[in-house]
Structures are given as C-alpha cells and as structure tokens.
N, C-alpha and C positions, 0 to 999 in steps of 0.2 A: 740666369733665372729661367726655369722651364715654364714658359707662358701658356703651355697646353694644359697644365694642371688646373683643376677647379676644386679648391679646398674651401669648405664652408665652416664657419664658426657659429654655432647656434647657442645663444645665451638667453635663458629665461629672464623675463623682466621682473625685477624686484621680487625674486622667487618666493622667499619665505613669507613676505608680506602679502603677496598675491594669493598664496595658498590660504592664509588667514582670512582674506576677504571672501573666499569660497564658503567659509564657515560663518562669517559675519558680514553678509552683503550690505547691511545697513551702514557699514563704515566706509563704503566706497566713496572716494573723493575727499576723505578726511586725512589729516596727518595721523598716521598710525606707526607706532614703534613696537618692535618685538624684541624681547630679551629679558635678562635678569634672572637670577637663580630663584628668587622667591616672589615673582610677580603673581598676584592673585588672578585666578581665572575669572572671566566675566560672571556676574551674578544674574540669574534669571529671576525676574520679579513676578509678582502675583498676576499682572496683566500680560505675562509672557514676553514683555520687553526685557532688554538686558541693560545692566548697569556695568560700565567699563571703568577700570582704573585709569587715572590720569598720570602723566609723567611727573607732574609737580608733587604728587603724593608719595613717590618712591623714595626710599631711604636704604642705602646699601652700596655695595661695590659693583653691582652688575654692569654689564656692558651691552650696547645695542647689537643685537644679532642682525637685524635688518630694519629698514624703514620704507614706508611708501614714498612715492615721488613727491607727494605733498609735504611730508616731513623733511625730505632732503632739501626742498626749496627753503626750509627754515634753518638749514645748516646741520641737520641731524643725519649722521651716516653710520654705517656698521663699524664696530670696533670702538666707538666713542663711549665714554663712561655715561651711565644713565643720569647721574647727578649733574654732570656738565650739560647733557642734553636737555635736562629740565629747565636750565637757565635760558635756553634758546627757544624751546617749544613747550612751555609748562602745561598747556591745555591739550597736548597730543595724547591720543589714546594709547595706553600701554597694555600689551598682551603678552602672556607667557608663550615661550616657544613650544611647538608641537613637532618634535623631530621625527616621530613615527609617521606623521602625516606628510612631512616633507619628503621622506624617503619613498613613500607610496607614490606621490605625484612625480618624483624623479623617475621612478621605474616606468610610470605610464608614458611620460613624454619620450623617453629613450626607446621604449618598445614601439611607439607610433612612428618614430623616425626610422628605426631599423627595418620596419616592414616595407619601407620605400627605398631606403639607401643604407644597406647593412654595413658598409665599411666605416666604422665609427671608432673614435678615440674618446674614451670617457675621461673627462677632465675634472670631475667633481659632481656634486649633487645637482648643479644647475647649468652646466655647460658641457658641450661636446664639440669635437671636430668631425667633419664628415667629408670623405673623399668622393666627389661627384664626377671625377675625371672621365670615367667610362660610361656614364649615363648618356643615352642618345638624346634625351629630352633637353630642350633649351633651358638655360640657367634660370631665367625669371619664372617661367611657369613651374619648373621643378621646385624652386624655393617656395613659391606660393602654395604648392601642394604639401610640402613639408610643414609649413606654418599652419595650414588648415588641419592637417592630421594632429598636430600638437594641440590645437584649440579644441578639436573634437574629443580628444582623449582626456584633456585636463580642464578645459574651460579657461585656460591661461594663454596669454600672449608671449611671444618670444621675438627676439631680434636676431637677424642673420646677416653675416657678412660673407661674401664670396670673393676670393682672390686667388692668385697663382700659388700662394703658400700659406702656411699656418700663421706666420707672424703678421702678415697683412690682413688675413681674414679676421684675426682677433681684434685688430685695430678697427676694422670696418664694422664689426657687429655692434660697436659702441657709438657709432657716428649718428645713428638715427633712432635712438631709443625714446620711448618704448615702441614696440610693435613695428620695427623698421626693417627694411631690406636695403643693403648697400652692396652693389656689384662693382668690383674694381679690376681693371686690367693694368698691365705693367706700364702702359703709356700714361695712366692716370696718376701715377705716383707723384710727380712734381706738383700737380695742381691740387691734389686732394690729401696727400699724406705729408708732404714737406712743410706746409704751413702749421702743422700741429706741434704741440709741445713735446719734447723728448719723452716725458713721462708716459705718453700714450703708448710707447713701445713696451710690450710685456717683457719684464726683466730689468727695466730701468726704474728703480725705486726712488723714494723721496731723497735719500742721501745722494745718490748718483745724479739725480736731476738737479739738486741744489749745487752740486759741484760743477756740473756742466754750465749752469747759470753763472756761477762765479767766473768761469772761463770765457764768458761771453757767448755761449752756445745756447740760444733760447728757443730754437725750433729744430725739428727733425731735418729740415733742409739745410740749416747751418751745420748740423752734425754730419750730414752726408758730404758736405763740402770741406770738412776739416781734414787736413792731411793725417794719414794713419799714424805716422811717426809721432805727431803731436799727441794723439790720443793714447798711444802706447806709453809715451813718457809720463802721462798723468794717471793712467789707469792700469798699466801693466800690459804685457804682450797679448795675452788671451782676451781680456776684456776690451782693450783698445781696438783690436782687430774686429771683434764682434760688434762693437758699437758702430763702426763705419759700415759694416755689411748690413746690419739691421736698418740703419738709416737709409740705405740705398735699396731696401726692400728685398734683400737676398736672404733666403732661408730654404734649405733643402731638406729639412727634417721631415720624415715620413709621418703619415697618420698611423699611429700604433694601436692596433686593435686589441692587444692584451698587454697587461703590465703587472708584474709581480710586485706586491707591496714589500718595502724593506722593513717596515715596522708598523705596529699598531699601538696607539697610546690613548690614554685618557688622563685628563687633569681637571682640577677644580680650583677656583679662586674663592677663598672663604669670605663671608660677609664681614668678618672681623678677624684680625690676626689671632691665631691660636697658639697656646703654649703647651708643650708636651706634658708638663706636670698638671697645671690647672685645668687643662681642657682635654685630658687624656681620653675620656669616653667619646667625646665628639670627634676627635682626631681618629680614634680607632674605628668608629662607625664610617667615617668618610673614606678612610683607607681601605676598609673591607669592601665598601661599595665600588670604589674605583677598580679594585682587583676583579670583582664580579663582573663589572661592565666590560673590562678589557677581555676577560675570559669569554664573555658572550660574543664580543666582536670577533675573536679568534674562531669560535665555533661557527658563527654565521658565515665567515669568509673561508672556512675550511683550512685553517692553519694551526700548527703548534709552534712553540717558541723555545729557543735554546738560551736566549739572553734576556734576562729580566732586569729592568732598571727603574730607578726612581729619580724624580726631579723635585727639588724644593726651592721656593723663592721666599726669602725672609721678609720681614716687615720693612727692612732698609733696601729692598729690591735686589740684594745680592742673591745669586742663584748658584746652586750646586747640583751635580748629578753623580750618581754612582750606579754601577751595574754588576751583574754576576753572570758568568756563562756556565751553564749546567752541562753535565755529561750526556744528557738526553733531552729531547724536546718535550715540552709540557703544555698543557692547556687547561688544567683544572684550576679553578679559582683559589682553592685553599693552598695548592702548591705554589701558585704565583704569589700569593700573599706571604707565604713563608720566605720565599726567595727575596721578595721586595723588602721584607722585614729585616733580612740579613744586610741588605744595602743600607737601610736606615741606621743600623748600628755603626756605620762607617762615616756618618756625617755629624757635624756639631748640632746639638739640639738645645743649646742654651737660649737662643733667640726665638722670638715669636715667628710663626710661620704664616705667610700670606697665601702661598699656593702649594699644592701637592699634586704630583703626577706619577703615574705608573706606565712604564713602556715595555712592550714585548718586541724584541728584535730577533735577528737570525731565524727568520720564519721558515718553516718546513711544511709543505702541503700534507694534509692528513691522508694517511692510507689506513686500510684496515689493520695492518700489522702495527703501524705507529700508534694507533689509538689503543690497541690491546696492550702494547708494551709500555704505555705511559706509566712511569714509576710513581710510587708513593713513599718508598722507604729507602731508595738508593741515592738520595741526594745529599750534598755536603752540608746539611743543616737539620 
C-alpha cells in the first residue's frame, strides 16, 4: 500500500432529502420521505402555509428515493417500497422527487470542490473521490476548507473520509455521518476498519455478506485473517483474492478524472401491471416518453448510440431484454422509438407488464459530421 497517497471520498449527507429541506425548511428535524411516481406536490394554503402528503396516504408501487435521517431511524431507507415504508412510518412527510434540482445542487458542490482540489472522480450525483496527494496543505484544514466551500455553495453538509486509497476512503466517509470527517492512516486499519462488518467494503453486497456470515466470517478483520485459498475455494479465484486484499486495505486503483459511459438508459415501473391490448394507449405513451427522455440524456451528454435495446419485467417478475445494432449511430427520439419498437416485436407480449425500459449502448461522441449524417431512412425498419 502506498501510504503517501491522500485520497478523499466526499459523500453528501442524505442528499436528495437535504435538497428538499432547502425548499421546505419547516420540515427540518422531521421524518421526510422522497419518492413515488405520483406523489402529490405540497399544497400552498390561503395563509401561505403548506399542506404535505403523508406516507400513510400513498397507494401504488412507488419506491423510496431517499429519506431523512429521522425517517431512517424509523427503518425507512432508499429502495424500499412506499407501501411497506408506510407501515413503519405512517406519519412521515411524503414529497415528490425533483431531479432537476438535485442535478443543480450536484453541479454546485462539485464545482466548489474543483475550485480547491481539481483532481476529482465523479461517482454519481452525490459523491466524488478527490486526490489530495500533491496538496501542500495539511489534511484536516484542507478537508475543513472543502466542506466549508460545499456548505457555502449549496447550504448542505457532507461527510469526508481521507485514507491512503479509494477503498478505505469510501468506508471512512460513512463512519461519522452526518457532517463528519474521518482521517485514516495505514496503521489505523486494525483498530478502526477490522471491527466493521464485511458489508462496509464497497463491492461486498448483501448476498456475499450473508455467505461470509455462513462461513463464520463476521468482520473485516476475520476476513483479513482468512487464508486466500479458503476464499478462492468458496468465491472463485478473482473474487477470493480481491476479498482478502480489500479486507487488508489494499487498493491501487487511481482517481479517474474522466470516464466514458457504456450506455444510457431509462426505465419505469408502472403503478399497475399493463397489458398490450387493454392498455395500449398508456403503454404507447409511456414508451414514447422513455424514448424522448433517453434521447434528451444522449443530447445533454453529447453522444449518439448504435445499439438500441428494451427491457421488460412481467407481472411475475420474469425479465427479458432485446436489442438491435444499427449501421449508424442515432440520437433522434423518433428513430430510437422505431428501433426499440422492432425489439418489442421479438418478445412475448401475452403477459401483463410491470416494468418497461429503453437502453442506448455502443455510444459514440457527437461530432459535427456525425450529427449531420444521422440517418432517417437508411435503417433496417
């Protein structure tokens, strides 16, 4: 391990929910849940106060996008179904997601950090890695300055972990949430990292964690002490070797400042299962909207696509995918819809549909020539 590296992981605290509290400050300190496809917006009353929806009143298949720490204390977390969440926190405030606002605040916090420490790896809307290795400033005051810049730009708090590599920094940013700072050196690994559960390592999901538990490996320290051949026997050569390296805090991956996306996709889960015959107008509307949204994503990110695909999940949760590779890259919503429509002709449509998705892969950066050459009549459909 190169202990001279200083890699920070900055994670915004309950990001979506915190952005919502900028719009609705009267909800600070309350259990607030964001999500759902058809969550009503708050109603402004005659006295200028606002009436908010409650989780207990929601009916549908929506899932939690995020929740405040007060709602998390009641057991409500992102990805959980709203109906199940209502059983845990019926009086929690329910807000619709405002993704344009989240993207705006994401841009603000990243720009504030980049003005101080420009070597950044963007890991999503609410988290980044930062390489601080070559900064002359001491770590703690530098991190404090970064946090202050984020607060000034957004009004939001973040938590930061700094360690010799990305794997450890990611773990550390979660150790003192919210609004925390955790600094870790290689010598601190046995005392601060090894007592934690293996699932704290980014890349060890619920299934792998449960499997480790069944093998009697209940902590990162126990995993670090497990012979590699034992792990290889149970998880395979690549994963077994990685598990032991990760548990010992070994990670040489660089901070990647640019990353080409492999695909861009959009999908939606319907409030009720839809059938191609009985619900054709609604399915057609949703299908067109997905194609328009993915086309807008392509345009915003500066790409065209050569492979168009669809994803269906039926009411019985069985999923199917199909795709078609085109002779030229495209970005027009109508062309994407025609290609995706051809894919739909190749899947069974007798069963009701729970989820529909459209994916654009084999991405090509837009050039002036590519944009001019985008075809309308040379495609195989």
